[in-house]
Structure formats: C-alpha cells, structure tokens
N, C-alpha and C positions, 0 to 999 in steps of 0.2 A: 800229473796224477789224475786218476779217475775219481778218487775218493777224497773226502775231507779228512785231513789228519793234523792234529789229533781229532778224534770224533767229538761231537758235543757231549756235554754232561748227561743229557737226557735225549731220548729220541724225539725228533721234531714231528709235529702233527702233519699228516698228509692232507692237503686241501681237497675238498670235494669238487667234482665236476658236475655242475648243475644241469648242463645241457651237453649232448654229444657234439663233438667237434670233428667235422669231416672236411678235408680239403676239396673232395670231389675232383672234377676235371680242371686242371690248370691249363689255360688256353693261350695266355700271352705272358711275357715278362717285360717289365720296365727296367731298363739298364741305366745305371749311373755310376759315376766315379765315387769312390769313397771320399768323404769330405768331413772335416771337423765341424763345419757349419750345418745346422739342421735344415733339411728341406721342409720339414713339417714340425711345427712346435707342439701340436696336439693331435690326437687321433680324430677329434671332432673336425679339425681343419683338413686332415688328410682325406676324409671321405667326401670332400666337395670338389666339384670340377674346377672351381675358381683357384684352388691350390695347385692343381696339376697343370693347367693350361700354360702359365708362365714358364714352367720348367721345360716345356717342349721347345721354346724359342730362346732359352737362356744362353748367354755367351760366356758363362763362367763354369766353375766346377759343379754347380747345382743342376746343370742340364741333364735331362733324361731323354733316352730314345726308347721307343716301344717296338718290340718285335712284331712281325706278322703273326697271324694265327698259326698254331702248330698243333699236331696231334701226337699221341703216343708218349707223352711225358709220364714216366713212372719213377718214383723214388724207391730204390731197392732197400730191402732189409739189410742192415749192416751186421755182419757176423763178428763176434769179439775176437780180438787178436790174443792168442794164447801161445805159451811155449810149454813143452813137455806134456806129461800126462800118461798114466799107466805104465810108467817106466821108472828107472832108478834116478832120473835127473831131477825129480821133484819129491817133496816130502809126502809120504803115503800115496805116491802116484797121482796126486791131485795136480792138474795143470795150473800154471801160473797165468793170471790175467795181466796182460801187458798194456792193453788200451783198446780203443775203438777205431774202426776204419773210416776212411773217407768213402763216399759212394759215387759211382758214375751214373749220371742221370741222362737217359736218352730222350730225344725229342725229334720229331720229323716235320720239316717244312715241305709242303707240297706245291709244285707248279709255280714257284717263285722265279722271278727273273734273275739273270746273272748279276744285274746291278744290285738287287736286293741281297743276294748272297754275298756280294763283295762288301756291302754295308755291314752285314752280320760278321763277316770274317775280319773286318777292321777292328772289331771289339776283342778279337782273340788275343792280340798283343797285350791288352790291358790285364789279361788274366795270367800272363806268363812273364811278368817283369823280372823275376828271378825265382829259382825253385822254392816252392812253398809260399810264395807271396802273390797277391793279386791287388789290383786297383779297381776292380769292378764289383758292383753289388747288383742284386736283382730283387725287385718286388714282384711277387707272383700274383697274376690276375686269374682268378678262378671263376667258374660258372656262377651265375646269380649275383654278379657284381661284387664278389668277395675279394678283398685284398689281403694277402698273407705277407707278413713282414716280421722283422727282427726287432724285438723290444729290449734287447740287451742294454744294460746300464741306463734303463729308463729313457731310452731314445727311440726314435722311429727311424729305422734304417732298413735297407735291403739286406739280403743274405749274401755273404761273400761267394763269388763265382770263380772257380778255379778251372784252368785248362779247358776253356771253351774251344770246341773244335767244330769247324764247318768244312766238310769234305767237298769233293766234286759231286756234281749231280749224278744221280743214278736213274736209270729207266729200264723197265722190263718189257718195253715194246708195245704191241698193239693194245690200244685202249687203256694203257696203264698210266698212272700219274708219274710225273717226274718227282723225285724225292731227294731231299738233302737230309741224310741220317746223321744228325748232329748230336753232340753230347757236351756235358760239363761235369765238374766235380763239386761236391759239397763236403766240407771237412767234418770230422766227427764233432758232435756237439752243436751243429748248425741250428738244430730245432729246439734247443734248450729253452729259449725265450720267445718262441714264435707266438704271434697273435694273429687272429683273423677277424676282420671287420667288414661290414657291408657298406659299400659306397652308396651315396644317395643319387647316383647317376649311372649311366651305362659305361662302366669303366673300360670295357674292351673296345669301345668306339673311339677312344682317344687317338 
C-alpha cells in the first residue's frame, strides 16, 4: 500500500528543510552485496577513507567494487500507476491510484576496455537472482565528495540495484567515443530514506 491505514488520529507535522539538498552530478557507484552485517556503524565513520579502504580488499560479503567514472546518469520522474478515469469504471470518473513505478536509470561509460566492461557485466547476475529480487546495492558518489546512501531502518546501506544491464560497445566512428549505454532500475520508494553526506577525502579517487 502507498498509504498508512488506518491514518493517524491527527496530521503529523512536516519537518522543515533547513538547507536545499541537491544530488548534482553522480559520477561513480560503489557496488556491494546486500549484507546483514553493517559495513559502516556510523555516518561519521563512513565519511573517512579509513573505513572504505579495507572494503576494497575484503574477501567476504562486505567487499565493495567501484565503477569507473560515467556520464549521463539521470533519475527519471516516476509517473503514478493508475487505473480508470473519466469513464464508468471508477466512482465519479476519478482514476484509482494503484502504486508507484520503478524507474530505469541510464548511464554511459566511455572508452573503457573490454576487461572493464566484463567486470561490470559480472555484476548483472547479482541483480537478477529471480524476478523482483536483487543481491546488489549501490552507494552513489556525487560531485564535491558527496555520498548518497539509504538510511532505512537507521542503517547505512546502498540502494537496491535491479536489472543492471551492460550492452555491447557502441561507436559512431570518426573522432567519436566508444560508449557503453548501460542502465539499471530503482524500485518505487528507493529514495524515501535517502541521506547525503560529504566525505572528508576525495571519494571518487578510491
């Protein structure tokens, strides 16, 4: 369900936003498997290089791998899923809200090697274990050393990544970049508990 039912006895206050929050340009993703053990205990820990470095060489489920730089990542606006409307199938012709959509997120890797593409493609199976399930999460690294993560259930985790797709290389010929026009899906509600924090080191150089 989209809505709390039954509703609370009184309307809850809407918290104020003290400073504007903008993702800006997301440039890399740190991928990891979903795990019950926290990679980071606190946000203060997560913003340090010392917390990330061991994860790169870990040999257990805590291991993370970091994508190359990419361009063109845009998170689309999700349109509500409705049925009926302006006809006799609904009361007073008002459409019925059924839910929210997953969104397909495009991103482009430029001039990477076949070996790098195969490494990215190896992650795809993690996102397609069975329909509607994934074993892969992603922490988004944005411009200005910002880390965007999921704080659901008061934990520090990446966002669930579904249906990661890495196609064959494309080339438009003379003076053009080779491109891998990739994509993945985020399920409805993915951003409900997002947080963004600035690392105290150059996060995209990991």
